C-alpha positions, 0 to 999 in steps of 0.5 A: 416328708413321709412315705408309707413303707409297710405294715406286718400284715393286712388281717389282725385278730384279738391279741395280735400287734399291728405295726407300721413303718413309716420312713421320713425325711427331714432337711432341718433334722427337727421332726420331733413334735408328734405323729398323728394317726387317724384310723378310717373305718369302711365298715357301717357301724364302726368308729374312726379313731385318731392318735397323737404320739410325742416323737422323742427328743433326739440330736438334729442333724441336717437331711435326717432320714429314719423310719417311725414305728407305729403299733397298736395291740388289737383287742386285749393284750396284757403284754403289749407295750403298744396302746390298744386299738379300739374295736368295733361294736356289735361284734363285727369285723372292721375294714380300715385304713390309716392315715399318718402325718407328722409335725417338726419343732417349727410347726411344719406339717408333713404330707399325709401318708395312707396305708392299704386296707386292714381288717380288724377281725371281731 
């Protein structure tokens, strides 16, 4: 199962980093396939975004608990280790929210968790 823990802010401008923390629990400990992220815009003219990230392999243990850190750079950032989140065309602020879900090695899919609204400045 997944639960939304926190995000490091609600308003992000060019050059900032957006970091989500998603807690997980897994009875079998095999949550090592992928985590999906979907950005859903509330702003007319802006586009939605989807991303899939491979979860690194690790030693599986029963009743595993942990936190996924999912991050994106906003705008252009040459020094970031996070992928760049696509901006909104037309020089608009983008009010959006994010959905997260994961899949384990047995192809079981978690519940979906949702972030609060996030504003990405033009």
